[in-house]
N, C-alpha and C positions, 0 to 999 in steps of 0.2 A: 591591362588597366586595373583589373581587380587585384592582381598581385601588388601593384604599386600602391593601391588604396590601403590594402592590409598592412603593407610595410610602413606607410605613413601613419596609420593608426598606432602601430606598435612603437613608433618613434615619438609619438606625441604624448601629451599628458593624460589622454583618455585611456581607460582600462581596456585590455584586449578581451573581447567576449566571443571570439571566433573559435574557441577550443571545442572540438568534438571528438568523442562524446564528452559532455560536461562532467567535471569531477574526476575522480581517480579511476584509472583503468582497472585496477584490481577489484574495485567495487563493481564495475560492469561485468567482469568475469564471474564474480559471485552472483550477480543478478541473473545472468544468462544461465548459470548452473541451476539456480533455484527455479527459474522458469521452465527448464527442461524437466525437473522433477515434478512440478505441477502438471506439465503437459502429459507426462506418463500417467499420473493419477486421473486426469480428465479423460484420457483415451480409455483407460481401464474401466472407469465409471460408465462411459458411453456404451462400450461393448457389452458390459454386464447388464446394463439396463435393457438393451435390445433383447436379451435372453430372458428377462424377468419383468416384462412391461407391467403386468397386472400388479405384482408385488410392489414395484417401485411407485406406481401411481397410488396404490392404497396407502402406503406409509408416507409418501410425499405430502399427502393431504393433512397429515398430523403436524406439519411444520407451520411456524408462524410467519406467513409471508409479509405481514405488516411490519413485524420487527425487522425482517430481512431488508425490506424496502427502506425503513428508517436508517438501517446500517449502511445501505448503499448511498443514501443521501449524505450521511455523516462522512463517509470516506471520500466522496466526490468533493464535498465542501472542504475537507482537510487538504485535498490535493490542490484546490484553488488557492487556499491560504498559503500552501507551500510555494506555489508558483509566484505569488505576490512577495513572499519572503526572499526568494532568489532574485526577483526583479529589484527589490529594495536594496539588497546588499551590492548588486552590480552597479547600482547608481550611488553607492556610498551612504545610503540611508540606514545606518546601523540600528537605530532605535526602531524604525519601521520594520526592519527584518526581524528583530527580536519579538515584537508584538505579533507579527503574522505567524511566527513559529509557535508561540504560546497558544494562539488561536487554533492552529492545526493540531497541537497536542491535545487541546480540549476536545476536539472532534474525534481524535483517536481514542481518548478515554471514554467518550460516549459510546463508541462502537463496542469497546470491551465491556462496558456496563450492560448494554443491551444484550450482547451475545452471552454474557455470563448468566443473565436472567433466563435466557432461552435454554441454556444448558441445565440450569437448576430445575427448570420445569420438566425437561425430558428425563433427567435423572430421577426426579421425584415420581415420574410415571413408570419407572423401572426400565427405561431404555438403556441398553448397554451395547458395546461393540458386538457381543455375541447374540443380540436379539434377533437380527436377521441381516441379510445381505445389504439391504438399503441403509439401515442404521449403521452398519459397519463402515460403508463408504461415507455417509453423511458425517458421522463423528470424526472419522479419520481426516477427511478433506477439510472440514471447517475448523477442526482444532489445529491442524497443521497451519492453516492460514491465520488462526487466532494467535498462535505463537509468533508468527511473522509481524502481526500488528503490534504485539507487545514489544518486540525488538524495535519496530519503527517508532513507537512512542518514546522509547528510551533514547533512540538516536535524536529525535526532535528535542527532547528535554536537554540532552547534553549540548546540542547545537545552540539552543536558546540561551543556556547558561554561558557558553563560551562567547556568543555574540555579545551578551551583556557585559562581559569582561573585556571587550574590545579586541578579541582575538582575530577578527576578520574585518576586511575593508573592501573597497571596490576593486582593488588589485589582487587581493589574496583571500579567496573564499571558496577554494576547491572543495573543502569539507562540506560546506553548505550545499553545493551542487551535488556532491556524492550522496548526502543524506536525502536530498530531494528526489534523486533518481531512484533510490531504494524505496522511498515512500510511494512513488508513482507505480513501481512494480507491484507493491502490495495492493494498491487500488486496482490496477489492471487485472490481477488475479481474481479479486472479488467480483469484478464486472463480468468475468466469465463464469465464476462459481455460482453466482446468484441465479442467473437464468437456468443454468445447467441443473442445479440441485433443487431449487425452489419452484421453478416455473415450468420447465419443459415437460411435456406429456408425450 
């Protein structure tokens, strides 16, 4: 019965939203590769922390948890906006999709602004990769993620512009789903990075 229902949907005027995973398969391969790299970073951080607990606790206290919490809320909010954008384009609401993508872009830019301010503070205090093991991991992990957020913001900007030009509709929006999937990966990584680097003792 399910097969029949899906075939009927494909034969009707309704858009087919049963594609899994959503978006382009090549993007998913890239996402999985990036997640694997982050996983290696996280495991290395965790094992090193176990060997230098006092040092990690000492310098972790120098981090701005309030700024990190604001950035967490910014990324979660951006992901919500991205979900709404995908839902809008699936329903053929092109203008709604464009607005949600711009809103998500704004949250991504807010993250970059807050994180840049945090980096400026640390650099002003003389913090470098060579300062100690904790700062080496902190700067490496967060900056690697920072670069992914920059790419994510660029993707959202491009998608918003293309949606505004009428490049996507309810039947043809795989690029929007691909961009959304990438953004959710960026958010997921931060949701692991935040407690691991800023909170865990």
